[in-house]
N, C-alpha and C positions, 0 to 999 in steps of 0.2 A: 394891474389887477385884473384878474381873469372874467369874463364876462360868463353869465349861467347859461348864455344863449347857444342851443345844442347845434345851430348853425356856424358859431364860429370856429375858426381853426385855430388853435393854439400849440405851439410847438411843445411837444413833449421832452423830458429829459434824455431820451434817448433817440438815435435815428432819424429825427426830426418829426416823430409822429404826432399826430393831433391826439388829444385826450382822449376824443370820441372814438378814434381808432384802436388805442391801448384798451379802454374799457370793451368794446366789441371783441379783441383779443383775449382779455381776461375770462370772459364768458365763454369763448369757444374753447379756451383752455379747459375750465371747469368741465363744459360738456363732453369733451374728450375723455377726458381722466373718468367722468361718470360711465361715458360708453362703453370702456375697458373694463369696468367692475374694479376700479382701483383707488384705494385711500391713499390721502395724501403721503404719510409714509411710503407706501407701497409705490405710487408713481416716483417720489423721491429716488428711492432705490431703482428702478426701471430705468430712469434717466441719467442715472449716475450723478445726482444733483447733491451738494454735500450736507444741505440741512432742509428738514421740513419746511423750516421759517420760509425758506425761498419761494416753496409751491405756495404756501399760503399767501406771500405778498404777492406772486402772479396773480393768484386767483382773486385778491381784493384788490387788485390794480394798485397797487402800491408800487410795483416793479414791473417794467417791461420783460415779456418772457423772453430768454434767451434764445437766440437765432438756433445754436444747435440743438436744442431742445426742442423746438417745432420740428428740425427733421427727423429726430429720433422718435418724436411723437406720431409723426406721418408713417413712419416704419412700421411702429408699435398698431397702429390704427390698421394700416394693411393687412398685416398678420392676422389682426381679429376680423377681418371683412368687415370692416367699417369704413368702407369705400367713399362715401360722399363725405364723411367727415373728414378723412383724409385728404381729400380732394380740398376741402376747405382750407387747412393747414397747408397744403402746397401752394394756395393763392396767396397765403399771407408771407411765406418764404419767397415767393415771387416778388411781393411787394417789397418785401425787405430788400431784395437784390436791387430794385429799381431806385429805391431811396439812397441807396448807397453811391450811386453815380450821378 
């Protein structure tokens, strides 16, 4: 059983991430999409994702955001001069790399 305590680290379903980390990633993805001024269907097309449902699940923290989507999102953010958000996304990508090894 998972504790409701925010300090407890519980392994997530992908990449060994904690639920707390994934929730932060979900919020970051949503914030980035809004900063780009894109709807869920528009970000789905921009990231070449197969289904709007995937983006909804990412933003509702039902599914971890795919690594390649983070990389493409960072590119879109830099293109739109959202440098601070792009840097936060780059931190997520770097953390994912570290967790793989």
